[in-house]
C-alpha positions as CSV (number, residue, x, y, z in Angstrom):
1,M,-9.8,19.3,7.9
2,S,-6.4,18.8,6.4
3,D,-5.1,17.8,3.0
4,W,-1.8,15.9,2.5
5,I,1.0,16.7,0.3
6,P,4.0,14.5,-0.6
7,I,7.3,15.9,0.6
8,Q,9.6,13.0,-0.4
9,F,9.2,10.3,-3.1
10,I,10.8,7.0,-2.0
11,D,9.2,3.9,-3.6
12,E,11.5,1.4,-2.0
13,E,10.7,-2.1,-0.9
14,I,10.4,-2.5,2.9
15,A,10.1,-5.2,5.5
16,V,7.0,-5.0,7.7
17,G,5.9,-6.5,11.0
18,F,2.4,-7.3,12.3
19,R,1.1,-7.8,15.9
20,R,-0.9,-10.7,14.5
21,P,-0.3,-12.3,11.1
22,P,-2.8,-11.2,8.5
23,V,-5.7,-13.5,8.0
24,L,-5.7,-13.0,4.2
25,E,-2.1,-12.9,2.9
26,K,-3.1,-11.0,-0.3
27,K,-5.3,-8.6,1.6
28,P,-3.4,-7.5,4.7
29,E,-4.2,-4.9,7.2
30,A,-1.8,-2.1,7.8
31,P,1.5,-3.3,9.4
32,S,2.4,-2.3,13.0
33,T,6.0,-1.7,12.0
34,F,8.2,-1.2,9.0
35,T,11.9,-1.2,8.4
36,W,13.4,1.2,5.9
37,R,17.1,1.7,5.4
38,G,18.0,0.0,8.7
39,E,15.6,2.0,10.8
40,T,12.4,0.5,12.3
41,Y,9.3,2.7,12.5
42,S,6.3,1.9,14.7
43,M,2.8,2.9,13.8
44,A,1.0,5.4,16.0
45,E,-2.1,5.7,13.7
46,V,-3.5,4.5,10.4
47,V,-4.8,7.8,8.9
48,S,-6.5,6.3,5.9
49,T,-6.6,3.2,3.5
50,W,-7.5,2.8,-0.1
51,F,-7.0,0.3,-2.9
52,D,-6.4,0.2,-6.6
53,F,-7.3,-3.0,-8.5
54,G,-6.9,-1.5,-11.9
55,R,-4.9,-3.5,-14.4
56,K,-1.9,-1.9,-16.0
57,G,-0.2,-2.4,-19.3
58,R,-0.8,-5.6,-21.2
59,S,-3.0,-7.1,-18.5
60,A,-5.4,-4.2,-19.0
61,R,-6.2,-5.5,-22.5
62,N,-6.5,-9.2,-21.7
63,M,-10.0,-9.2,-20.1
64,A,-13.5,-8.7,-21.4
65,P,-15.0,-5.3,-20.4
66,A,-17.6,-6.8,-18.1
67,H,-15.1,-8.9,-16.3
68,Q,-12.6,-6.0,-16.1
69,E,-15.3,-3.9,-14.3
70,T,-15.9,-6.6,-11.7
71,A,-12.1,-7.2,-11.2
72,G,-11.7,-3.4,-10.8
73,R,-14.1,-3.5,-7.8
74,R,-13.0,-6.8,-6.2
75,G,-9.6,-7.5,-7.6
76,S,-8.2,-10.5,-9.3
77,W,-5.3,-12.8,-8.4
78,G,-2.0,-11.0,-8.4
79,V,-3.4,-7.6,-9.5
80,G,-3.8,-4.5,-7.4
81,R,-2.4,-2.5,-4.5
82,F,-3.6,-1.8,-1.0
83,Y,-2.5,1.7,0.3
84,Y,-2.1,2.8,3.9
85,R,-1.4,6.4,5.1
86,V,0.2,6.0,8.5
87,R,1.7,8.3,11.2
88,T,4.6,6.8,13.0
89,E,5.4,7.2,16.7
90,N,8.1,9.7,15.9
91,G,5.5,11.9,14.2
92,R,6.4,11.3,10.6
93,A,3.7,10.3,8.1
94,F,4.1,7.9,5.1
95,D,2.1,6.3,2.4
96,L,2.9,2.5,2.2
97,Y,1.5,0.0,-0.2
98,F,1.2,-3.7,-0.6
99,D,1.6,-4.8,-4.2
100,R,-0.2,-8.1,-4.8
101,A,1.7,-8.8,-8.0
102,P,4.1,-11.8,-7.8
103,E,7.6,-11.3,-9.0
104,N,7.9,-14.7,-10.5
105,A,6.6,-18.3,-10.2
106,G,8.8,-18.9,-7.1
107,D,7.7,-15.6,-5.4
108,R,3.9,-15.4,-5.4
109,K,3.2,-13.5,-2.2
110,G,3.5,-9.8,-3.2
111,H,5.7,-7.1,-1.6
112,W,5.5,-4.0,0.6
113,Y,6.8,-0.6,-0.5
114,L,7.3,2.7,1.2
115,W,5.9,5.0,-1.5
116,R,6.4,8.5,-0.1
117,E,6.6,10.7,3.0
118,V,3.7,13.1,3.4
119,R,2.7,15.9,5.6
120,P,-0.7,17.5,6.4
121,V,-1.6,21.0,5.2
122,E,-4.4,22.7,6.9
123,R,-7.1,24.1,4.7
124,P,-8.6,27.5,5.8
125,G,-12.2,27.5,7.0
């Protein structure tokens, strides 16, 4: 079994491509490609996925505790991130995320980011 360690922090917005458009726009699957700094990367494998629906900053204080617990499990509109650890066809591994937060009233779809490059570290035993 291997652990993963970050080797390069990036956190830049990226363009992504899908073989088939996501059924749910605010809950997409991992993309099949992404473009970062002019280079397109194709996915060879989705290593893992996870999500974080926790509210941050002011929005963490504007909800009753019982509702906040439910929203933390299921999400609420415009809150949360979906994370994907992927290995590209050229052998590099990255953590990507889709941030559901809208930037403004005219841009309500959310955005994709390349969070960091990672590499596996084998654990003994």
